[in-house]
Chimera marker file (.cmm) of the C-alpha trace (Angstrom):
<marker_set name="trace">
<marker id="1" x="-3.514" y="1.303" z="16.928" r="1" g="1" b="0" radius="0.5"/>
<marker id="2" x="-1.785" y="3.590" z="13.976" r="1" g="1" b="0" radius="0.5"/>
<marker id="3" x="-2.234" y="3.223" z="10.228" r="1" g="1" b="0" radius="0.5"/>
<marker id="4" x="0.886" y="2.269" z="10.039" r="1" g="1" b="0" radius="0.5"/>
<marker id="5" x="0.313" y="-0.690" z="12.220" r="1" g="1" b="0" radius="0.5"/>
<marker id="6" x="-2.558" y="-1.466" z="10.645" r="1" g="1" b="0" radius="0.5"/>
<marker id="7" x="-1.943" y="-1.156" z="7.339" r="1" g="1" b="0" radius="0.5"/>
<marker id="8" x="1.576" y="-3.701" z="7.632" r="1" g="1" b="0" radius="0.5"/>
<marker id="9" x="-0.615" y="-6.257" z="9.285" r="1" g="1" b="0" radius="0.5"/>
<marker id="10" x="-2.603" y="-6.852" z="5.954" r="1" g="1" b="0" radius="0.5"/>
<marker id="11" x="-1.669" y="-9.142" z="4.024" r="1" g="1" b="0" radius="0.5"/>
<marker id="12" x="-1.890" y="-6.720" z="0.630" r="1" g="1" b="0" radius="0.5"/>
<marker id="13" x="-4.906" y="-5.467" z="-1.400" r="1" g="1" b="0" radius="0.5"/>
<marker id="14" x="-5.572" y="-6.651" z="-5.221" r="1" g="1" b="0" radius="0.5"/>
<marker id="15" x="-8.214" y="-5.026" z="-8.140" r="1" g="1" b="0" radius="0.5"/>
<marker id="16" x="-9.835" y="-7.060" z="-10.900" r="1" g="1" b="0" radius="0.5"/>
<marker id="17" x="-7.219" y="-6.877" z="-12.831" r="1" g="1" b="0" radius="0.5"/>
<marker id="18" x="-4.719" y="-8.666" z="-10.900" r="1" g="1" b="0" radius="0.5"/>
<marker id="19" x="-2.726" y="-5.747" z="-9.659" r="1" g="1" b="0" radius="0.5"/>
<marker id="20" x="-1.708" y="-6.078" z="-6.107" r="1" g="1" b="0" radius="0.5"/>
<marker id="21" x="-0.372" y="-3.446" z="-3.201" r="1" g="1" b="0" radius="0.5"/>
<marker id="22" x="1.543" y="-4.255" z="0.039" r="1" g="1" b="0" radius="0.5"/>
<marker id="23" x="3.019" y="-2.551" z="2.720" r="1" g="1" b="0" radius="0.5"/>
<marker id="24" x="6.147" y="-3.102" z="4.625" r="1" g="1" b="0" radius="0.5"/>
<marker id="25" x="8.534" y="-2.293" z="6.956" r="1" g="1" b="0" radius="0.5"/>
<marker id="26" x="11.350" y="-3.899" z="4.889" r="1" g="1" b="0" radius="0.5"/>
<marker id="27" x="13.178" y="-1.557" z="2.110" r="1" g="1" b="0" radius="0.5"/>
<marker id="28" x="15.114" y="-3.382" z="-0.586" r="1" g="1" b="0" radius="0.5"/>
<marker id="29" x="17.252" y="-4.697" z="1.902" r="1" g="1" b="0" radius="0.5"/>
<marker id="30" x="14.551" y="-7.032" z="3.319" r="1" g="1" b="0" radius="0.5"/>
<marker id="31" x="15.749" y="-5.733" z="7.307" r="1" g="1" b="0" radius="0.5"/>
<marker id="32" x="12.558" y="-4.874" z="9.174" r="1" g="1" b="0" radius="0.5"/>
<marker id="33" x="13.072" y="-0.516" z="10.014" r="1" g="1" b="0" radius="0.5"/>
<marker id="34" x="10.814" y="0.776" z="12.993" r="1" g="1" b="0" radius="0.5"/>
<marker id="35" x="10.698" y="4.095" z="11.083" r="1" g="1" b="0" radius="0.5"/>
<marker id="36" x="10.282" y="3.030" z="7.360" r="1" g="1" b="0" radius="0.5"/>
<marker id="37" x="7.075" y="2.416" z="5.204" r="1" g="1" b="0" radius="0.5"/>
<marker id="38" x="7.421" y="0.843" z="1.743" r="1" g="1" b="0" radius="0.5"/>
<marker id="39" x="4.617" y="0.245" z="-0.513" r="1" g="1" b="0" radius="0.5"/>
<marker id="40" x="4.957" y="-2.103" z="-3.484" r="1" g="1" b="0" radius="0.5"/>
<marker id="41" x="2.908" y="-2.394" z="-5.990" r="1" g="1" b="0" radius="0.5"/>
<marker id="42" x="3.257" y="-5.273" z="-8.436" r="1" g="1" b="0" radius="0.5"/>
<marker id="43" x="1.124" y="-5.232" z="-11.757" r="1" g="1" b="0" radius="0.5"/>
<marker id="44" x="2.310" y="-8.481" z="-12.915" r="1" g="1" b="0" radius="0.5"/>
<marker id="45" x="4.192" y="-9.405" z="-16.159" r="1" g="1" b="0" radius="0.5"/>
<marker id="46" x="2.078" y="-6.468" z="-18.129" r="1" g="1" b="0" radius="0.5"/>
<marker id="47" x="4.159" y="-3.357" z="-16.599" r="1" g="1" b="0" radius="0.5"/>
<marker id="48" x="5.959" y="-4.290" z="-13.644" r="1" g="1" b="0" radius="0.5"/>
<marker id="49" x="5.822" y="-2.349" z="-10.523" r="1" g="1" b="0" radius="0.5"/>
<marker id="50" x="7.056" y="-0.177" z="-8.287" r="1" g="1" b="0" radius="0.5"/>
<marker id="51" x="8.495" y="0.400" z="-4.780" r="1" g="1" b="0" radius="0.5"/>
<marker id="52" x="8.325" y="3.265" z="-2.924" r="1" g="1" b="0" radius="0.5"/>
<marker id="53" x="9.593" y="4.315" z="0.648" r="1" g="1" b="0" radius="0.5"/>
<marker id="54" x="6.829" y="6.910" z="1.537" r="1" g="1" b="0" radius="0.5"/>
<marker id="55" x="5.578" y="8.450" z="4.824" r="1" g="1" b="0" radius="0.5"/>
<marker id="56" x="2.509" y="6.382" z="5.694" r="1" g="1" b="0" radius="0.5"/>
<marker id="57" x="-0.574" y="8.644" z="5.205" r="1" g="1" b="0" radius="0.5"/>
<marker id="58" x="-3.827" y="8.355" z="2.657" r="1" g="1" b="0" radius="0.5"/>
<marker id="59" x="-1.790" y="11.529" z="0.832" r="1" g="1" b="0" radius="0.5"/>
<marker id="60" x="1.189" y="9.535" z="-0.144" r="1" g="1" b="0" radius="0.5"/>
<marker id="61" x="-0.936" y="6.110" z="-0.634" r="1" g="1" b="0" radius="0.5"/>
<marker id="62" x="-2.950" y="7.811" z="-3.010" r="1" g="1" b="0" radius="0.5"/>
<marker id="63" x="-0.494" y="9.791" z="-4.904" r="1" g="1" b="0" radius="0.5"/>
<marker id="64" x="1.490" y="6.221" z="-5.836" r="1" g="1" b="0" radius="0.5"/>
<marker id="65" x="-1.524" y="4.457" z="-6.661" r="1" g="1" b="0" radius="0.5"/>
<marker id="66" x="-3.119" y="7.198" z="-8.685" r="1" g="1" b="0" radius="0.5"/>
<marker id="67" x="0.041" y="8.185" z="-10.150" r="1" g="1" b="0" radius="0.5"/>
<marker id="68" x="0.304" y="4.287" z="-11.540" r="1" g="1" b="0" radius="0.5"/>
<marker id="69" x="-3.150" y="4.607" z="-12.814" r="1" g="1" b="0" radius="0.5"/>
<marker id="70" x="-4.602" y="2.591" z="-10.381" r="1" g="1" b="0" radius="0.5"/>
<marker id="71" x="-7.984" y="4.031" z="-9.291" r="1" g="1" b="0" radius="0.5"/>
<marker id="72" x="-9.267" y="1.229" z="-8.370" r="1" g="1" b="0" radius="0.5"/>
<marker id="73" x="-6.910" y="-0.431" z="-6.015" r="1" g="1" b="0" radius="0.5"/>
<marker id="74" x="-6.920" y="3.066" z="-4.303" r="1" g="1" b="0" radius="0.5"/>
<marker id="75" x="-10.539" y="2.945" z="-3.933" r="1" g="1" b="0" radius="0.5"/>
<marker id="76" x="-10.127" y="-0.365" z="-2.406" r="1" g="1" b="0" radius="0.5"/>
<marker id="77" x="-6.931" y="0.332" z="-0.282" r="1" g="1" b="0" radius="0.5"/>
<marker id="78" x="-9.210" y="3.592" z="0.956" r="1" g="1" b="0" radius="0.5"/>
<marker id="79" x="-12.760" y="1.520" z="1.471" r="1" g="1" b="0" radius="0.5"/>
<marker id="80" x="-10.632" y="-0.968" z="4.423" r="1" g="1" b="0" radius="0.5"/>
<marker id="81" x="-8.789" y="2.255" z="6.022" r="1" g="1" b="0" radius="0.5"/>
<marker id="82" x="-11.862" y="3.959" z="6.657" r="1" g="1" b="0" radius="0.5"/>
<marker id="83" x="-13.606" y="1.005" z="7.671" r="1" g="1" b="0" radius="0.5"/>
<marker id="84" x="-10.460" y="0.110" z="10.071" r="1" g="1" b="0" radius="0.5"/>
<marker id="85" x="-10.911" y="4.289" z="11.059" r="1" g="1" b="0" radius="0.5"/>
<marker id="86" x="-14.799" y="3.858" z="12.091" r="1" g="1" b="0" radius="0.5"/>
<marker id="87" x="-13.987" y="0.729" z="14.132" r="1" g="1" b="0" radius="0.5"/>
<marker id="88" x="-11.179" y="2.430" z="16.157" r="1" g="1" b="0" radius="0.5"/>
<link id1="1" id2="2" r="1" g="1" b="0" radius="0.2"/>
<link id1="2" id2="3" r="1" g="1" b="0" radius="0.2"/>
<link id1="3" id2="4" r="1" g="1" b="0" radius="0.2"/>
<link id1="4" id2="5" r="1" g="1" b="0" radius="0.2"/>
<link id1="5" id2="6" r="1" g="1" b="0" radius="0.2"/>
<link id1="6" id2="7" r="1" g="1" b="0" radius="0.2"/>
<link id1="7" id2="8" r="1" g="1" b="0" radius="0.2"/>
<link id1="8" id2="9" r="1" g="1" b="0" radius="0.2"/>
<link id1="9" id2="10" r="1" g="1" b="0" radius="0.2"/>
<link id1="10" id2="11" r="1" g="1" b="0" radius="0.2"/>
<link id1="11" id2="12" r="1" g="1" b="0" radius="0.2"/>
<link id1="12" id2="13" r="1" g="1" b="0" radius="0.2"/>
<link id1="13" id2="14" r="1" g="1" b="0" radius="0.2"/>
<link id1="14" id2="15" r="1" g="1" b="0" radius="0.2"/>
<link id1="15" id2="16" r="1" g="1" b="0" radius="0.2"/>
<link id1="16" id2="17" r="1" g="1" b="0" radius="0.2"/>
<link id1="17" id2="18" r="1" g="1" b="0" radius="0.2"/>
<link id1="18" id2="19" r="1" g="1" b="0" radius="0.2"/>
<link id1="19" id2="20" r="1" g="1" b="0" radius="0.2"/>
<link id1="20" id2="21" r="1" g="1" b="0" radius="0.2"/>
<link id1="21" id2="22" r="1" g="1" b="0" radius="0.2"/>
<link id1="22" id2="23" r="1" g="1" b="0" radius="0.2"/>
<link id1="23" id2="24" r="1" g="1" b="0" radius="0.2"/>
<link id1="24" id2="25" r="1" g="1" b="0" radius="0.2"/>
<link id1="25" id2="26" r="1" g="1" b="0" radius="0.2"/>
<link id1="26" id2="27" r="1" g="1" b="0" radius="0.2"/>
<link id1="27" id2="28" r="1" g="1" b="0" radius="0.2"/>
<link id1="28" id2="29" r="1" g="1" b="0" radius="0.2"/>
<link id1="29" id2="30" r="1" g="1" b="0" radius="0.2"/>
<link id1="30" id2="31" r="1" g="1" b="0" radius="0.2"/>
<link id1="31" id2="32" r="1" g="1" b="0" radius="0.2"/>
<link id1="32" id2="33" r="1" g="1" b="0" radius="0.2"/>
<link id1="33" id2="34" r="1" g="1" b="0" radius="0.2"/>
<link id1="34" id2="35" r="1" g="1" b="0" radius="0.2"/>
<link id1="35" id2="36" r="1" g="1" b="0" radius="0.2"/>
<link id1="36" id2="37" r="1" g="1" b="0" radius="0.2"/>
<link id1="37" id2="38" r="1" g="1" b="0" radius="0.2"/>
<link id1="38" id2="39" r="1" g="1" b="0" radius="0.2"/>
<link id1="39" id2="40" r="1" g="1" b="0" radius="0.2"/>
<link id1="40" id2="41" r="1" g="1" b="0" radius="0.2"/>
<link id1="41" id2="42" r="1" g="1" b="0" radius="0.2"/>
<link id1="42" id2="43" r="1" g="1" b="0" radius="0.2"/>
<link id1="43" id2="44" r="1" g="1" b="0" radius="0.2"/>
<link id1="44" id2="45" r="1" g="1" b="0" radius="0.2"/>
<link id1="45" id2="46" r="1" g="1" b="0" radius="0.2"/>
<link id1="46" id2="47" r="1" g="1" b="0" radius="0.2"/>
<link id1="47" id2="48" r="1" g="1" b="0" radius="0.2"/>
<link id1="48" id2="49" r="1" g="1" b="0" radius="0.2"/>
<link id1="49" id2="50" r="1" g="1" b="0" radius="0.2"/>
<link id1="50" id2="51" r="1" g="1" b="0" radius="0.2"/>
<link id1="51" id2="52" r="1" g="1" b="0" radius="0.2"/>
<link id1="52" id2="53" r="1" g="1" b="0" radius="0.2"/>
<link id1="53" id2="54" r="1" g="1" b="0" radius="0.2"/>
<link id1="54" id2="55" r="1" g="1" b="0" radius="0.2"/>
<link id1="55" id2="56" r="1" g="1" b="0" radius="0.2"/>
<link id1="56" id2="57" r="1" g="1" b="0" radius="0.2"/>
<link id1="57" id2="58" r="1" g="1" b="0" radius="0.2"/>
<link id1="58" id2="59" r="1" g="1" b="0" radius="0.2"/>
<link id1="59" id2="60" r="1" g="1" b="0" radius="0.2"/>
<link id1="60" id2="61" r="1" g="1" b="0" radius="0.2"/>
<link id1="61" id2="62" r="1" g="1" b="0" radius="0.2"/>
<link id1="62" id2="63" r="1" g="1" b="0" radius="0.2"/>
<link id1="63" id2="64" r="1" g="1" b="0" radius="0.2"/>
<link id1="64" id2="65" r="1" g="1" b="0" radius="0.2"/>
<link id1="65" id2="66" r="1" g="1" b="0" radius="0.2"/>
<link id1="66" id2="67" r="1" g="1" b="0" radius="0.2"/>
<link id1="67" id2="68" r="1" g="1" b="0" radius="0.2"/>
<link id1="68" id2="69" r="1" g="1" b="0" radius="0.2"/>
<link id1="69" id2="70" r="1" g="1" b="0" radius="0.2"/>
<link id1="70" id2="71" r="1" g="1" b="0" radius="0.2"/>
<link id1="71" id2="72" r="1" g="1" b="0" radius="0.2"/>
<link id1="72" id2="73" r="1" g="1" b="0" radius="0.2"/>
<link id1="73" id2="74" r="1" g="1" b="0" radius="0.2"/>
<link id1="74" id2="75" r="1" g="1" b="0" radius="0.2"/>
<link id1="75" id2="76" r="1" g="1" b="0" radius="0.2"/>
<link id1="76" id2="77" r="1" g="1" b="0" radius="0.2"/>
<link id1="77" id2="78" r="1" g="1" b="0" radius="0.2"/>
<link id1="78" id2="79" r="1" g="1" b="0" radius="0.2"/>
<link id1="79" id2="80" r="1" g="1" b="0" radius="0.2"/>
<link id1="80" id2="81" r="1" g="1" b="0" radius="0.2"/>
<link id1="81" id2="82" r="1" g="1" b="0" radius="0.2"/>
<link id1="82" id2="83" r="1" g="1" b="0" radius="0.2"/>
<link id1="83" id2="84" r="1" g="1" b="0" radius="0.2"/>
<link id1="84" id2="85" r="1" g="1" b="0" radius="0.2"/>
<link id1="85" id2="86" r="1" g="1" b="0" radius="0.2"/>
<link id1="86" id2="87" r="1" g="1" b="0" radius="0.2"/>
<link id1="87" id2="88" r="1" g="1" b="0" radius="0.2"/>
</marker_set>
């Protein structure tokens, strides 16, 4: 299993401030695409959020989350990725 497949199987991640991040193969048109990987950051009513099509790798996920100031959320995602990497 590749990282993309692993993240697409997750139900999303949330931090203690109710920020949530989801990964999907469905862009703004909501049609699944085999080669697309989208990150959706939901910051609730406080700030809205962001949706971006990115390459599926830790560096790009980190760049998006830290660029939005979501260090705790990034740490949570990274922890799950590291556990998955050890188990595969």
